[in-house]
Every structure is written in structure tokens, then in C-alpha cells.
N, C-alpha and C positions, 0 to 999 in steps of 0.2 A: 750555404753550399761549402763552401772551403773548409769549414771545419768539420764536419759529413764527409768530404771527400778525402781525408788522410784519416780519420779516430771515428771508431765505432762508437757507440752512444745509447745510450738508456733517454728516453724521455726529460724524467727529472735532471736528470746533467746534463742535457743537451738547455734546457731552463738554463738551469744555472750559469753554464757558460757563460750563452749568450749575455745574461743580465748583468756577468762580469763585467761582461765586454764594454758592454752600454752605459755601466758604472765608473771604468776605467778612460772612457772616452769622454764621459758628463753628457747630460742632457741638455736642451737650447730651453733656455726659459718660457717656449712659446709652446713647450710640449711636459706635459705632468707623469710624474713618477705610473702614475696608475691605469695613464694610458699606451707607458712605454712595456709594461709589461701585458696588458692586451695584444698590444704585436707581439711580445716575443709567444703568449700563449696560442695567437692566430697563425704563428711560423710554424707553433710546433706540432698544430692541429693539420695543417698542410702539408708539410712532409711526413706525417705521420698517413694521411689519406693516399699521398704519391708512395708510398712501399719504403724509403728512404730514415725513418726513423719507426721501428720495430722491436718494443721490450720482447717480446717472445724470444724473437730471431737474436736477441744481441744478449740477452740471458742464455740460452743453448748455445752459443759462440761464445762467449769467456768463458763457461762451466765446462767446457771441454777444453779451452785454453787452461785453465788452472789446474785442471784432472791432470794434464801431461807434464805441467809442473813441478807436481805434486803435496796437492795441496788435498788435504780429508773432505767429505761431502758436508762436514759441519761447517768449516770456514770456506768452502767453496759456497755456502749457502748465504754463509754472515757479511764476504765478500760483496755479492753478486746485493745485498740489502744496503750494505753502504754507498753499493754507488747509482740508487736512488730507488731501484725497483722493490715492486711490489712482495711482500715477503711468501706469496701466492705465487706468483713467475718465478722465485728462487726456488720452491721448492719444487715444482713444476722441470724446472731446468734439471734441478738434482735428479729427480725422479726420472728424467728421459737418462741422464747419463745409466743409470742403472739398468734402463731398458738393454743399452746398449753394450753393456759388461757385465761378469757374475758379481765382479765384489766391490762395489769405487773404491772404495777403499782404503783394498786390498792392492789395487793396481796406481793409488796415487802413492800409497808404500812403497810398493817396488819402483815407481819415477824415483819419487824424493833419493832412495836410497843409489839407485844407479848414479840421478846426480851428483850424490854426496860420495859415492865407492865406497860403500858400507854393505856389510851385511853379504849376500851373495857376488855384488859387483866388487868387493875389496880386493885387490893385489894381492895380500898377504891374512892370515886370522889374525882379528884384533887383539892385543895383551887386555886387561880386566881393566884395569884403568883406562884404556881405549876406549872398552866395550861402553864404560860407565857416561862419559863423553858423548857419543854413537845414541846412549839411549836418552839424554837430554837433549839432542838437538832433533831426537823425532820428536817429543813431549814440545818443543819449543814450536814444532808445524800442527801443534796439532793432532798426533795420533793418539792412541790408545796407547799406556805402558803393554797390552798385551798383543798389539800388533806391530809393535816397535820389536819387544822381542822376536814375534814369528820372524818376521824380516831378518833379524840379525842372527836368527841363527838356525838361516837357508843355509845351503850348500850352496855353494855356485854351480851346480847345472839342473838343482831343485826348481829353480825360479820358472825353467824351462818346460817344466814338465805340471808347472800347475795350471 
């Protein structure tokens, strides 16, 4: 309960965290590893029934958070799968974002540009060598070349119009 009061978690991640805690503390000789795993599974089932663990809600919340941080849709989906969610739940969360906004990747790219202060958020026009570094930063973040170029070519007032 203490863990879930501090962190949002997927069911798979919760089980992994609980198992790591058990391994760190060690099991008494009277309890087998299989029995301890059953306890963790039953605890996860109970918390799911109580609504404390919900993969769909976790996926939606994490997807919104990653979008606000400027992550593109492909990277959001990959991050959710890496967090232990089934690929279908991750895809549903990204689709949910698409229902909330016109273009998920454009919004993510603008958030990324805002954070990095490039494109329409730059204090001054970028020099050609700086532009190459900005394009590379977009590429490392997972954006396409076309999206990066589109954002970097925006004028400061153009972002408000979109």
C-alpha cells in the first residue's frame, strides 16, 4: 500500500517491485519461492479489484505526462510497453491522446522545442551550425526529420496560430 500511495504503477511493474523487495529481504526457510510468487499475484489481483492498480488508467496518465514532456507517439508507446503494459494497452493510450489533440507528434514536438528553447521559442534565430545541433536533438528524441524541420522553421508567432 505504501508503494502505491507514492507511485503510479502498472500491474506488471507492481509485481516486479514487490518481488525485488522480497528478494532483498529474503524468504524464511518455511516459505517457498512459488508460494511467495502466489502471494504477490494475489496481492496484485486484490489491489486491481479495489481499483488501486489499473493498467488502462496508468497508461493514460503516463502517456499524457510523456506528451507534456515532448515525447513523440512512438516513444510514448515504447515507454509504456517497457513499463510492463501489454502492447494493446499502450496503443490504446496513444489513441486516447490522438482523440484529445489534433496531432500528437506536433504537440509533442512543440513541447520539446519549448523545453529546449528552439524553433519558435528561441531567443534569437539559430546559426546554421546551431540548427544542425537542434535537428540532431530532435532526432535523438525520436522525431522525424520532417517534423524537426517543420518546428525549427516556425516563426515565433506561428506556433500560436496552428
